[in-house]
N, C-alpha and C positions, 0 to 999 in steps of 0.2 A: 419525517425529519431527515434532512440532507446535511452531511458533514464532510469536511476534508481532514484527513490525517496527514500532518506534516512531520517529517523526521528523517534523519539520514539512514543509510543502509544499516540494518541490524538494530534499529531503535525499538523494534517490536510492533510495528504497524500491522503486519500481517496477523500476528497472534491476537492483538486486540480487535482487529476487524473480524476475525473468526468468532470471537465471543459475541460481538454485536450482531453478527449474522445468526448465530445459534439462539441467542436469548431475546433478541428484539425483532427478528424477522427482517432485518435490513439486508440490502444487497451490496456486496463489495464490487466496485468497478475498478479493477486493476488494468491499467493501460495495456500491459504486456499480455495479460490473459484475454482481454477483449480482442486484441489484434490476432492472436493465435486462433481464437474461436471463430472470428469473422472470416479468416482465410479459408477455413474449411466448411463454412456455412452454406455456400452456394447462393447467398442473397446478392442483390445488386451491389450493396456496399462491400460485401465479402469479396466479390470479384475484383473490385477496385483495389482492395487491400492486397489480395493475392498477386495482382499484377505489379503493384508497387514493390512488394517484397521480392517477387521473382526477379525484378530488374535491379534489386539491390539499392533502390532509391529510398530516400527518407520519407517516412510517413508524415504528411502535413498535419497541421493543427486542424484544418477543415475536416480531414478524414476522421481524426479522433473525436472531434465534436459530433460528427455524423454518427459515429458508433454510440456515443453517449446518448444522443437523441433517440436512437433506436431503442436503447435499454429503457429510457424514461417512458417512452410511449408504449412499450410492449410488455414490460416486466412489472408484475404487481408486487409491491413491497411496502414495508413500513419506513421507507427512506433509503437513500443511497449513500455509500461510503466511497468517496473519491480518494484513491490510493495511487500516488504517482502522477497525479494530474490535479491541478495545473502545476507546471514547472516554471513558467515564465509569467510576466505581467500580462503579456498579450493573451496567453491562454486563460488567465484569471478573468480578464475582461470578456473573453469569448464565452466562458462558462457562465458568467453572470447574465449575459445576454440570452443564452440558451435557456437557463432556468426561468428567466422572466417570460420568455416566449411560451414556455410549457406550463406557466402558472405555478411554478415551484419556487422555493426560497432556499437560500443557504443559511442553515441555522447555527452552525458552529464550525470554527476552524481550530483544531487541537494540535498544538505543536508539542511533540514528544522530545523534550530537551534531554541532551546527554552530555556527559563528559567524554571528550574524544578518546583519551587514553584508556579510560575504563571500557569504552565501547569496543576499542580495538582488542583489548584483552578478552572481552566476552565473546566477540565474533570468532577470533582465531581458535577458540576452544569449542565451537559448536559443531554439532552433527545433525543431520536431518533424516527422518524416516523416509525411505524410498517409497513407501506405500501411501502415507497420508500427509507427509510434510511436517509432522510433529518435530519440534526443535528440542535437542538435548544439549547439555553443556558439560564438559569434562569436570568442571569444578562444582557446579551447583545442581546439575541434574544429569548425572552420567547415563550413558547408554546402558540399559538393563543387561546384567551379566548373561541372561539366557537368550539375549538377542531378540526378544519379543517386545514390540512397541507397546507401551502402556496405554496409548490412545486408541489404536486400531486393532491391537491384538494380533498383528501379523508379524512375520519374521522375514520381510523382504530386503532387509539390510539397511545400513545407515551410511550416508554419504557426507562428504565435506566439499564445499564449493572450492574450485581451483583458485578463485580469487579471494578466498578468505584467508589472506596472509597480510602481514603488517604493511608491507609496501603498497600492495594493491588497495588496501582499505584506506590508507591515508590519501591516495590519489582520488578514490571515489568520494571520500568525505570533502575534499577540497572542491571537487566538481559540484557536489550537492550544495555547499554553502555559497559558491559563486552564483548558482542559478536560483537558489531559494531565498537567500537573505532579502532580496527586494519584496518577495511575497510576504515575509514575516512583517515587514513594515507596512505593506499594503493592507493586510487584514487587521493589523493593530489599529491603523488609522480609521478603519471602518467599524471598529469596536466589536469585531467578530473573533478575535484571537484569544485563546486561553492556552496557557502553558501547563504541562504536567511533567513530572519527572519520569522520563522514559527508562531510566535504569533502576527504578524501584522494583520491589517484588512484583511478580506478575499480577497477583491478586490486588495489590495496592494500586497499581497503575489502572487496573480494571475499575476499581472503586472510584478513583479520581476522575476517570472519564465518565463514569455514570453520574457523578456529582455535577459535571459540566452539562450533561444532556438532560438531567432531571431538574 
């Protein structure tokens, strides 16, 4: 089963993707993670990525599609989670073509809907474990008083992203909606889009996604 998770920064895509990886054996394909891994891999595609990044040039859609193709052809999984891709209609078409060439299908597109003001309030209060990436929130899940992460059991510290402030977040949200709103209509028209409440309790969102997939 191959799915796309759509949602603005902080909607919880990474957390829900982790659940799917752990419980269903799926593989999360995050564009940023793939590019960083490819740069250090030494493969032919990795050398292309390293050269582009060294020159400070933009990574083209063809390169990202090439990285996704490598993953589909070489990684055994129970399906892929596309996180952060596609971002444009052209990328959506390219992904459709790639999946067809590889004999794969896109089984669901899940939009994690949020209320922008509530999302800003949530993100500006979050901290992340430097060891495993577990997310904490000042209001709903405070950093443990003993400084030990409840997920990995380590005490490597907790960080806040420099751009997790109200002004930066509103800019990032506007950029997301400008690029992504056409995708929402695109997948809705294809009958593949399902919406879940991205600001619900973590377990509730997880259950809602499971309902879509099952």
